[in-house]
C-alpha positions as CSV (number, residue, x, y, z in Angstrom):
1,M,356.2,-38.1,6.0
2,N,353.5,-37.5,8.6
3,F,355.0,-39.8,11.2
4,G,355.4,-38.4,14.7
5,L,353.3,-35.2,14.0
6,S,350.0,-36.4,15.4
7,T,349.6,-36.4,19.2
8,H,346.8,-37.5,21.6
9,C,344.8,-34.4,20.8
10,T,346.0,-32.6,17.6
11,S,347.8,-33.1,14.3
12,A,348.4,-29.4,13.8
13,N,352.2,-29.7,14.0
14,F,355.1,-29.3,11.6
15,L,358.0,-30.9,13.6
16,P,358.0,-34.3,15.2
17,S,359.7,-34.9,18.6
18,L,362.7,-37.2,18.3
19,S,361.1,-39.8,20.6
20,A,358.0,-39.9,18.5
21,A,359.9,-40.0,15.2
22,V,361.8,-43.1,16.2
23,S,359.3,-44.8,18.5
24,E,357.9,-47.3,16.0
25,E,358.8,-46.4,12.4
26,Q,361.5,-48.4,10.6
27,P,364.2,-47.9,9.6
28,Q,364.3,-44.8,11.7
29,R,364.1,-46.7,15.0
30,G,366.7,-49.3,14.1
31,T,369.1,-46.6,12.9
32,W,368.6,-44.5,16.1
33,L,369.2,-47.6,18.3
34,V,372.4,-48.6,16.5
35,A,373.7,-45.0,16.6
36,I,372.9,-44.5,20.3
37,G,374.2,-47.9,21.2
38,I,377.6,-47.4,19.6
39,S,378.1,-43.9,20.9
40,S,376.9,-44.7,24.4
41,L,379.0,-47.8,24.8
42,L,382.1,-45.8,23.6
43,R,381.3,-43.1,26.1
44,L,381.0,-45.6,28.9
45,A,384.3,-47.2,27.8
46,L,386.0,-43.7,28.1
47,I,384.8,-43.0,31.6
48,P,387.6,-44.8,33.5
49,S,390.4,-43.0,31.5
50,V,388.7,-39.6,31.7
51,M,388.0,-40.0,35.4
52,A,391.6,-41.0,36.0
53,S,392.9,-37.8,34.4
54,Y,390.4,-35.8,36.5
55,L,391.7,-37.4,39.6
56,V,395.3,-36.8,38.7
57,T,394.9,-33.2,37.7
58,F,392.4,-32.1,40.5
59,G,394.3,-34.0,43.1
60,R,397.6,-32.4,42.2
61,I,396.3,-28.8,41.9
62,L,393.4,-28.6,44.4
63,G,394.1,-31.5,46.7
64,R,392.9,-35.0,47.3
65,A,389.8,-33.8,49.1
66,Y,388.2,-33.2,45.7
67,C,388.6,-36.8,44.6
68,V,385.3,-37.9,46.3
69,G,383.4,-35.3,44.3
70,I,385.1,-36.4,41.1
71,R,384.1,-40.0,41.6
72,F,380.5,-38.8,42.3
73,L,380.7,-36.7,39.1
74,F,381.5,-39.8,37.0
75,M,378.9,-41.9,38.8
76,M,376.3,-39.3,37.5
77,N,377.9,-39.5,34.1
78,F,377.6,-43.3,34.1
79,A,373.9,-43.0,35.2
80,E,373.2,-40.3,32.5
81,I,374.5,-42.5,29.7
82,T,372.9,-45.7,31.1
83,F,369.5,-44.0,31.3
84,L,369.9,-42.6,27.8
85,L,370.4,-46.1,26.6
86,L,367.3,-47.3,28.5
87,M,365.2,-44.4,27.3
88,S,366.2,-45.1,23.7
89,S,365.4,-48.8,24.0
90,I,361.9,-48.1,25.4
91,S,359.3,-46.9,22.9
92,S,357.4,-43.8,23.7
93,S,354.2,-45.4,22.3
94,S,351.1,-45.5,24.6
95,N,352.0,-49.0,25.9
96,Y,355.3,-47.8,27.4
97,V,354.8,-44.1,27.8
98,E,355.3,-44.1,31.6
99,A,358.5,-46.1,31.5
100,H,359.9,-43.9,28.7
101,R,358.9,-40.7,30.6
102,N,360.6,-42.0,33.9
103,T,363.8,-42.9,32.2
104,L,363.8,-39.6,30.4
105,A,363.4,-37.8,33.7
106,V,366.3,-39.6,35.3
107,F,368.5,-38.9,32.2
108,V,367.7,-35.2,32.3
109,L,368.3,-35.0,36.1
110,M,371.7,-36.7,35.8
111,S,372.7,-34.6,32.9
112,V,371.9,-31.4,34.7
113,L,373.7,-32.5,37.9
114,F,376.7,-33.7,36.0
115,M,377.0,-30.4,34.0
116,T,376.5,-28.3,37.2
117,L,379.2,-30.1,39.2
118,D,381.6,-30.4,36.3
119,S,381.2,-26.7,35.6
120,A,381.8,-25.8,39.2
121,L,384.9,-27.9,39.5
122,F,386.4,-26.4,36.3
123,C,385.6,-22.9,37.6
124,L,387.6,-23.7,40.7
125,L,390.5,-25.2,38.7
126,A,390.6,-22.3,36.2
127,E,390.6,-19.7,39.0
128,H,393.2,-21.5,41.0
129,T,395.7,-21.9,38.1
130,G,394.9,-18.7,36.2
131,N,395.2,-20.7,33.0
132,S,393.7,-18.6,30.2
133,Y,392.6,-21.6,28.2
134,L,390.9,-23.2,31.1
135,R,389.2,-19.9,32.0
136,R,387.8,-19.7,28.5
137,Q,386.7,-23.3,28.6
138,S,385.1,-22.8,32.0
139,R,383.1,-19.8,30.6
140,I,381.9,-22.0,27.7
141,K,380.8,-24.7,30.0
142,R,378.8,-22.2,32.1
143,K,377.2,-20.8,29.1
144,L,376.2,-24.2,27.8
145,L,374.9,-25.2,31.2
146,I,372.7,-22.0,31.4
147,A,371.5,-22.5,27.8
148,Y,370.7,-26.2,28.5
149,S,368.8,-25.4,31.8
150,F,366.8,-22.7,30.0
151,T,366.0,-25.0,27.2
152,L,364.8,-27.7,29.6
153,L,362.6,-25.1,31.3
154,V,361.0,-24.2,27.9
155,L,360.6,-27.9,27.2
156,A,358.8,-28.6,30.5
157,T,356.5,-25.6,29.9
158,A,355.7,-26.5,26.4
159,Y,355.0,-30.1,27.4
160,F,352.7,-29.0,30.2
161,V,350.8,-26.6,28.0
162,H,350.4,-29.2,25.2
163,T,349.3,-31.9,27.6
164,C,346.7,-29.7,29.5
165,Y,345.4,-27.4,26.8
166,C,346.6,-28.8,23.4
167,P,346.9,-25.6,21.4
168,P,348.1,-26.0,17.8
169,Y,351.9,-26.0,17.2
170,V,352.9,-26.1,20.8
171,Y,354.1,-29.7,20.3
172,S,356.3,-28.4,17.4
173,L,357.8,-25.8,19.8
174,F,358.5,-28.7,22.2
175,S,360.1,-30.7,19.4
176,F,362.3,-27.7,18.3
177,F,363.7,-27.1,21.8
178,E,364.2,-30.9,22.2
179,Y,366.6,-30.8,19.2
180,I,368.4,-27.8,20.8
181,A,368.7,-29.6,24.2
182,I,370.2,-32.6,22.4
183,F,372.7,-30.4,20.7
184,L,373.7,-28.6,23.9
185,N,374.2,-31.8,25.7
186,V,376.5,-33.2,23.0
187,A,378.3,-29.9,22.8
188,Y,379.0,-29.9,26.6
189,H,380.5,-33.3,26.5
190,F,382.5,-32.5,23.5
191,V,384.0,-29.5,25.3
192,M,384.7,-31.6,28.4
193,L,386.6,-34.3,26.4
194,G,388.4,-31.6,24.4
195,V,389.9,-30.2,27.6
196,V,391.0,-33.5,29.0
197,H,392.7,-35.1,25.9
198,Q,393.9,-34.2,22.5
199,K,394.8,-37.6,21.1
200,P,393.3,-40.5,19.3
201,I,390.4,-42.2,21.1
202,R,392.0,-45.6,20.8
203,S,394.8,-44.5,23.1
204,L,392.2,-43.6,25.8
205,L,391.0,-47.2,25.8
206,D,394.5,-48.7,26.5
207,F,395.0,-50.8,29.6
208,P,396.1,-50.6,32.3
209,I,394.5,-47.2,32.8
210,S,396.8,-44.4,34.0
211,G,395.5,-41.0,34.5
212,E,397.3,-38.2,32.7
213,F,397.8,-34.6,33.8
214,F,395.6,-32.2,31.7
215,L,397.6,-31.2,28.7
216,F,397.3,-27.5,29.3
217,Y,398.8,-27.5,32.8
218,D,402.2,-29.0,32.2
219,A,403.8,-25.7,31.7
220,L,402.3,-24.2,34.8
221,L,403.5,-26.4,37.6
222,P,406.9,-27.9,38.5
223,Q,407.4,-31.5,37.4
């Protein structure tokens, strides 16, 4: 039960980081790779349908000028998920630590950029329509983005302190906030998909893809 607790300079920790816990040990690593693989591939498969609904809704309400930004938004979403897959497939052991760190950095950057742009777009949409549900969801998105950004700042600080000075239990603090960051990332994407569609996932994978107007706007605008 001590896997993932020892680092390059100390074993005075009580929480393992996720990457350390699944880097080499089995069956943890195999279970993690299967779970991440299935969820990431499903998220990638949903991108065309969700993007089409964004294009339809934003184009109709705010104008076609926003379509370029929406395509860029989902390019970042694609990069975020892709680098999550790459990061998960590369062990954080000493032989691959640099590659793991680089893929993690790109994943984090893409996730922050995606959340920031998506939150800004939804703020514009909510203010333009006056829809109370969308205003509430926009506030939730902003709060999740702020919490995620603050958590990443704490993570970066804890990692720097642990790497340079190695005081006891700082790595456990890093691990704790890593779990929080993962939860906030998942929560943000859950809120995003919940706004777009309230129907079975299998219907989002139908072809040909046809974007649908966001469910909560149909009563606001003329057909």
